C-alpha positions as CSV (number, residue, x, y, z in Angstrom):
1,M,1.0,45.4,-8.2
2,T,-0.3,42.6,-6.2
3,A,2.3,41.8,-3.3
4,R,4.3,38.7,-3.8
5,P,2.8,35.5,-2.4
6,T,3.6,34.9,1.4
7,D,2.9,32.2,3.6
8,T,0.3,34.5,5.1
9,R,-1.0,35.3,1.7
10,L,-1.1,31.6,0.8
11,D,-3.0,30.6,3.9
12,A,-5.5,33.6,2.9
13,I,-5.6,32.0,-0.7
14,R,-6.5,28.7,0.9
15,A,-9.0,30.1,3.3
16,S,-10.8,31.8,0.4
17,V,-10.9,28.7,-1.6
18,A,-12.1,26.8,1.3
19,R,-15.2,29.2,1.7
20,R,-16.1,28.3,-1.7
21,E,-16.1,24.6,-1.5
22,Q,-19.7,24.5,-1.4
23,A,-19.8,26.7,-4.4
24,Y,-17.6,24.4,-6.5
25,L,-19.9,21.7,-5.6
26,D,-23.0,23.5,-6.4
27,L,-21.7,24.7,-9.9
28,L,-20.3,21.3,-10.5
29,R,-23.6,19.6,-10.1
30,D,-25.2,22.1,-12.5
31,L,-22.8,21.6,-15.3
32,V,-23.2,17.8,-14.9
33,A,-27.1,17.9,-14.7
34,I,-26.3,19.1,-18.3
35,D,-25.5,16.7,-21.4
36,S,-23.1,18.1,-23.5
37,G,-21.2,15.4,-25.6
38,S,-19.5,16.8,-28.4
39,L,-22.4,16.4,-30.9
40,D,-25.1,17.2,-28.6
41,H,-24.6,20.7,-29.9
42,E,-28.0,22.0,-27.8
43,G,-26.4,20.7,-24.6
44,V,-23.1,22.4,-25.3
45,R,-24.5,25.6,-25.8
46,R,-26.2,25.4,-22.4
47,I,-23.2,24.9,-20.8
48,T,-21.7,28.0,-22.8
49,D,-24.7,30.2,-21.8
50,V,-24.1,29.3,-18.1
51,L,-20.4,29.8,-18.3
52,E,-20.8,33.1,-20.4
53,G,-23.2,34.5,-17.3
54,I,-20.4,33.8,-14.6
55,L,-17.6,35.2,-16.6
56,I,-19.7,38.3,-17.2
57,A,-20.4,38.7,-13.4
58,E,-16.6,38.3,-12.8
59,R,-16.1,41.0,-14.7
60,F,-14.7,39.3,-18.1
61,A,-14.9,40.8,-21.4
62,V,-16.6,37.7,-23.2
63,E,-16.3,36.7,-26.6
64,H,-18.1,33.5,-28.8
65,V,-15.8,32.7,-31.4
66,P,-17.6,30.3,-34.0
67,V,-16.4,27.1,-34.9
68,G,-18.5,24.7,-36.8
69,A,-22.0,24.8,-34.9
70,L,-20.7,25.8,-31.9
71,H,-18.6,28.3,-30.4
72,V,-15.1,28.8,-28.2
73,L,-16.0,30.7,-25.2
74,V,-13.4,33.2,-24.7
75,G,-13.2,35.5,-21.5
76,R,-10.7,38.5,-21.2
77,R,-9.9,40.6,-18.3
78,A,-6.9,43.0,-18.0
79,G,-4.5,42.9,-15.0
80,T,-0.8,43.1,-14.3
81,G,2.1,40.9,-15.2
82,P,2.0,38.3,-17.7
83,T,-1.2,37.2,-19.8
84,I,-2.4,33.5,-18.1
85,L,-4.6,31.4,-20.3
86,L,-6.6,29.1,-18.4
87,N,-7.9,26.4,-20.9
88,A,-10.7,23.6,-20.1
89,H,-13.4,22.2,-22.2
90,M,-16.9,22.0,-22.3
91,D,-17.8,18.9,-23.9
92,T,-18.1,15.1,-22.9
93,V,-18.0,11.8,-24.4
94,Y,-21.2,11.0,-23.1
95,D,-24.8,10.4,-25.0
96,R,-27.9,12.4,-24.5
97,G,-29.8,10.8,-21.4
98,T,-26.2,9.8,-19.6
99,A,-27.1,12.9,-17.1
100,A,-30.1,11.5,-15.9
101,E,-28.8,7.9,-15.8
102,R,-25.7,8.8,-13.7
103,P,-26.7,11.9,-12.2
104,F,-24.7,14.1,-9.7
105,E,-23.7,12.3,-6.0
106,I,-20.9,12.0,-3.5
107,V,-20.2,8.6,-2.3
108,D,-17.7,7.6,-0.1
109,G,-15.6,10.8,-0.8
110,H,-15.8,10.5,-4.5
111,V,-18.1,13.0,-6.5
112,R,-19.7,10.9,-9.4
113,G,-21.7,12.0,-12.8
114,A,-21.3,12.1,-16.1
115,G,-18.2,14.4,-17.0
116,V,-17.4,15.3,-13.3
117,A,-13.7,14.6,-14.2
118,D,-13.3,14.9,-17.8
119,D,-13.6,17.9,-17.6
120,K,-16.2,19.6,-16.1
121,C,-14.1,19.7,-12.7
122,G,-11.4,21.8,-14.7
123,I,-14.1,24.5,-15.8
124,V,-15.4,24.8,-12.3
125,A,-11.8,25.0,-10.8
126,A,-10.7,28.2,-13.1
127,L,-14.1,29.7,-12.1
128,I,-13.8,29.3,-8.2
129,A,-9.8,30.3,-8.5
130,V,-10.6,33.4,-10.0
131,Q,-13.3,33.9,-7.1
132,A,-10.9,33.1,-4.5
133,L,-8.1,35.5,-6.0
134,D,-10.5,38.4,-6.3
135,E,-11.4,37.9,-2.6
136,V,-7.8,38.2,-1.8
137,G,-6.8,41.1,-3.9
138,S,-5.0,39.7,-6.6
139,D,-4.9,41.4,-10.3
140,A,-3.6,39.0,-12.8
141,D,-3.9,39.2,-16.4
142,L,-6.3,36.4,-17.4
143,M,-7.7,35.0,-20.6
144,V,-10.3,31.9,-20.3
145,V,-10.7,29.6,-23.0
146,F,-13.6,26.9,-22.9
147,T,-13.4,24.6,-26.0
148,P,-16.7,22.6,-27.4
149,D,-14.7,19.8,-29.1
150,E,-11.9,18.3,-27.1
151,E,-13.4,14.8,-27.2
152,L,-13.2,14.9,-30.9
153,G,-9.7,16.1,-30.9
154,S,-10.9,19.6,-31.6
155,P,-11.2,19.3,-35.1
156,F,-13.0,22.9,-35.1
157,S,-11.5,24.9,-32.3
158,A,-7.9,24.0,-32.8
159,P,-7.1,26.8,-35.2
160,V,-9.1,29.3,-32.6
161,T,-7.1,27.9,-29.4
162,A,-3.6,28.2,-31.1
163,R,-4.3,31.6,-32.1
164,L,-5.3,32.5,-28.7
165,A,-2.4,30.8,-26.8
166,A,-0.3,33.0,-29.0
167,E,-2.0,36.0,-27.3
168,A,-0.9,34.7,-24.1
169,D,2.3,34.4,-22.0
170,V,1.9,31.2,-20.4
171,A,-0.9,28.5,-20.2
172,L,-2.3,26.7,-17.5
173,C,-4.8,23.6,-19.0
174,L,-7.4,22.0,-16.4
175,E,-7.9,18.4,-17.2
176,A,-8.2,16.4,-14.0
177,G,-4.9,15.6,-12.0
178,R,-3.8,12.3,-12.3
179,E,-4.7,9.6,-10.1
180,D,-2.0,10.1,-8.0
181,G,-2.3,13.6,-8.0
182,S,0.3,14.5,-10.5
183,L,0.5,17.5,-12.8
184,V,1.1,17.3,-16.6
185,S,4.1,18.3,-18.2
186,A,4.5,16.8,-21.5
187,R,2.0,14.9,-23.6
188,K,2.5,12.9,-26.8
189,G,1.9,14.2,-30.3
190,G,-0.4,12.2,-32.0
191,A,-1.9,11.2,-35.6
192,N,-4.5,9.1,-37.0
193,L,-3.6,8.1,-40.5
194,R,-6.4,6.6,-42.5
195,A,-5.1,4.3,-45.5
196,Q,-7.3,3.5,-48.4
197,L,-6.0,0.5,-50.3
198,T,-7.3,-0.4,-54.0
199,G,-6.5,-3.5,-55.9
200,R,-8.4,-5.8,-58.3
201,G,-10.9,-8.3,-57.5
202,A,-10.9,-11.8,-59.1
203,H,-12.2,-15.6,-58.2
204,S,-10.0,-16.8,-56.4
205,G,-10.3,-20.4,-57.4
206,V,-10.7,-19.7,-61.1
207,E,-8.6,-16.9,-62.2
208,P,-6.7,-15.7,-58.7
209,H,-3.8,-14.4,-61.4
210,K,-6.1,-11.3,-62.6
211,G,-6.2,-10.4,-59.2
212,I,-4.5,-7.8,-57.2
213,N,-4.5,-8.5,-53.6
214,A,-5.1,-5.4,-51.5
215,A,-5.5,-7.5,-47.9
216,L,-1.3,-8.8,-49.0
217,H,-0.3,-5.2,-49.2
218,M,-2.2,-4.1,-46.3
219,A,-0.3,-7.3,-44.6
220,H,3.2,-6.2,-45.6
221,A,2.4,-2.7,-44.8
222,I,1.3,-3.7,-41.1
223,V,4.7,-5.4,-40.4
224,G,6.7,-2.4,-41.8
225,L,4.6,-0.1,-39.7
226,E,5.1,-2.5,-36.4
227,A,9.1,-1.7,-37.0
228,L,8.5,1.7,-36.7
229,N,8.1,1.3,-32.9
230,D,10.6,2.3,-30.7
231,F,9.5,1.7,-27.0
232,D,12.7,3.0,-25.4
233,R,11.8,6.3,-27.1
234,G,8.3,6.3,-26.7
235,T,7.6,6.3,-30.2
236,T,4.3,4.1,-30.9
237,V,2.6,2.7,-34.1
238,N,-0.6,0.9,-33.9
239,V,-2.7,-0.4,-36.5
240,G,-5.7,-0.4,-34.5
241,V,-8.0,-1.2,-37.5
242,A,-7.7,-3.3,-40.4
243,R,-10.4,-4.4,-42.9
244,A,-10.2,-6.4,-46.2
245,G,-12.2,-8.2,-48.5
246,S,-16.1,-9.6,-48.6
247,R,-15.9,-13.1,-49.0
248,S,-13.1,-16.0,-48.8
249,N,-13.5,-16.8,-52.6
250,I,-12.7,-13.2,-53.8
251,V,-9.4,-11.9,-54.1
252,P,-9.4,-8.5,-51.8
253,A,-9.9,-5.5,-54.2
254,E,-10.2,-3.1,-51.0
255,A,-8.5,-2.9,-47.9
256,T,-8.4,-0.1,-45.3
257,M,-6.1,0.6,-42.2
258,W,-6.3,3.2,-39.2
259,I,-3.1,3.8,-38.0
260,D,-2.4,5.5,-34.5
261,L,1.2,7.3,-34.4
262,R,2.3,8.8,-31.1
263,A,5.9,10.6,-30.4
264,W,7.1,12.9,-27.6
265,T,8.8,15.5,-29.7
266,V,8.2,17.2,-32.3
267,E,11.1,16.1,-34.7
268,E,10.2,12.7,-34.0
269,Y,6.5,13.3,-34.4
270,D,7.4,14.4,-37.8
271,T,9.8,11.8,-38.9
272,L,7.3,9.0,-37.6
273,L,4.4,10.5,-39.7
274,A,6.8,10.8,-42.9
275,E,7.9,7.3,-42.2
276,A,4.3,6.0,-41.8
277,Q,3.5,7.5,-45.2
278,R,6.4,6.0,-47.1
279,V,5.8,2.2,-45.3
280,V,2.3,2.5,-46.4
281,C,2.5,3.8,-49.9
282,A,5.7,1.2,-50.6
283,P,5.1,-1.0,-53.8
284,H,4.3,-4.1,-51.7
285,V,1.7,-5.3,-54.3
286,D,2.3,-4.4,-57.6
287,G,-0.6,-2.5,-59.0
288,V,-2.2,-1.7,-55.8
289,Q,-3.3,2.1,-55.3
290,V,-2.7,3.7,-52.1
291,A,-4.6,6.9,-50.8
292,T,-3.8,8.2,-47.3
293,R,-5.7,10.9,-45.3
294,L,-4.6,12.4,-41.8
295,E,-7.8,12.4,-40.0
296,A,-6.5,14.0,-36.7
297,S,-3.2,15.3,-35.9
298,S,-2.1,17.0,-32.6
299,P,1.5,17.8,-32.0
300,P,3.5,17.2,-28.9
301,M,3.2,19.3,-25.8
302,E,7.0,18.8,-25.1
303,A,8.7,19.2,-22.0
304,T,10.9,22.2,-22.8
305,P,13.1,24.2,-20.2
306,A,10.3,26.5,-19.9
307,V,7.5,24.1,-19.4
308,T,9.9,22.3,-16.9
309,A,10.8,25.5,-14.8
310,L,6.7,26.0,-14.7
311,G,6.3,22.3,-13.3
312,D,9.0,22.8,-10.9
313,L,7.5,26.3,-9.9
314,A,4.0,24.3,-9.3
315,C,5.3,21.7,-7.1
316,A,7.3,24.0,-5.1
317,L,3.9,25.8,-4.4
318,G,2.5,22.6,-3.9
319,A,5.1,21.9,-1.1
320,E,4.4,25.8,0.5
321,L,0.8,24.7,0.7
322,G,1.3,21.1,2.5
323,I,0.0,19.0,-0.7
324,D,2.3,16.0,-0.3
325,G,4.4,14.4,-3.1
326,I,3.0,16.7,-5.8
327,R,5.6,16.3,-9.2
328,H,4.9,16.7,-13.0
329,V,5.2,13.8,-15.0
330,H,4.5,12.8,-19.0
331,T,1.8,11.1,-20.4
332,G,0.8,9.6,-23.6
333,G,-2.6,10.7,-24.0
334,M,-3.5,14.1,-26.0
335,G,-5.5,17.0,-24.9
336,D,-6.1,21.0,-25.8
337,A,-2.7,21.2,-23.9
338,N,-1.0,19.9,-27.1
339,I,-2.4,22.7,-29.2
340,V,-1.9,25.3,-26.8
341,A,1.8,24.3,-27.0
342,T,1.9,25.1,-30.4
343,A,2.1,28.8,-29.6
344,G,5.4,28.0,-28.2
345,I,4.5,29.2,-24.3
346,P,5.2,27.2,-21.4
347,V,2.1,25.1,-20.8
348,L,1.1,23.2,-17.7
349,D,-1.7,20.5,-17.4
350,G,-3.4,18.4,-14.9
351,L,-4.1,21.3,-12.5
352,A,-7.8,20.7,-12.0
353,P,-8.6,18.3,-8.9
354,V,-7.7,14.6,-9.0
355,G,-10.2,12.5,-10.8
356,G,-10.3,9.1,-13.1
357,D,-11.7,6.4,-14.9
358,D,-12.5,9.0,-17.4
359,H,-15.1,7.8,-20.4
360,T,-16.7,5.2,-18.0
361,P,-19.5,4.8,-16.0
362,A,-17.0,4.9,-12.9
363,E,-16.0,8.3,-13.4
364,W,-15.1,9.9,-10.2
365,L,-13.6,12.8,-8.6
366,D,-11.7,12.9,-5.4
367,A,-13.5,15.6,-3.3
368,A,-11.2,15.8,-0.8
369,S,-8.8,17.3,-3.7
370,I,-11.1,20.0,-4.4
371,V,-9.7,22.5,-2.0
372,P,-6.1,21.7,-1.9
373,R,-6.0,21.6,-5.9
374,V,-8.0,24.8,-6.4
375,T,-5.9,26.2,-3.9
376,L,-2.6,25.4,-5.9
377,L,-4.3,26.5,-9.1
378,A,-5.0,29.9,-7.3
379,A,-1.7,30.2,-5.7
380,L,0.2,29.5,-9.0
381,I,-2.1,32.3,-10.8
382,D,-1.1,34.7,-8.1
383,R,2.6,34.0,-8.2
384,L,2.9,34.6,-12.0
385,A,1.0,37.5,-12.0
386,V,3.7,38.7,-9.6
387,D,7.0,36.9,-10.6
388,G,6.0,36.7,-14.1
389,V,6.8,33.1,-15.9
390,P,9.8,31.4,-14.5
391,A,13.2,31.5,-16.7
392,P,14.0,27.9,-17.8
């Protein structure tokens, strides 16, 4: 079995990662040069092919799991200790042609390029960490899961990711570290609830009494939904889109709402969803018919005692490595880590290098954070392989 990490071993891991800093940047450049928007299936397949070759070279058994028109790329390599899942996503939010418009470059210590922080930096971090650990003689039991549709809410890959997570003992998810360097130990769960309201149209000046006003029902529902907000608990409801009617002189026969729901715990999430359904479907206006559809749903990644223990371990390792001020925090954003957490295993996210301004032309990655963060990732894998998953 691999020796427990010591200061000397941590120094060896750091040195091994540092020797691969240019390799990190070279691979990141190659991936950023490939457009891989969620709907650009050809581009995502190209990313998949590149990563498959690297995993095979690193002695992983590779599997392609079909999901829709694409695949989840899975790599397994047997070793000692708990099975550690490394997760990142291959898709971006950008249209084809963005890679040429915003090519990879390093300016004033920031790495720029489409998808550089979300999430191509995480893919490369996983691979470089594995290579660095190979050099120092680690024998971790690893499963790598790269998904193709996270930016769509993982509608196709979610069941596969959840099934694979159930085979692991602990998961390290590789979204970029937050701008202040924090790791992520909890993510809100969220749902996108669509409500279609159907009433009856009528001439608003001649015979408004014959109409059944879908817009009026929607207005009452919006007020009721707003009352479900509990900002102290972090439970939020937002009617982000509300549409009704076509002309001012017609009683609206149709209305549509898209409702964003978020909560920290599974219990609060389930209650909020049920309450939102109740409010929308209540008989606000006689005769209005309501049809709801859950268009996206992601349960919370809860800060359980086991997750907190994992986060504390990562922070302690960061302190040993001299990474100042590292901590783990909670965020309202969702990701594949939410899906991984449904397996009931401890999950820690935000372990890739530090980046920001995701989904915008200003997206960046802090070049100075690459070696420290990949070292932390590698050291955490090494510690888990030897000591096991920390007890709550």
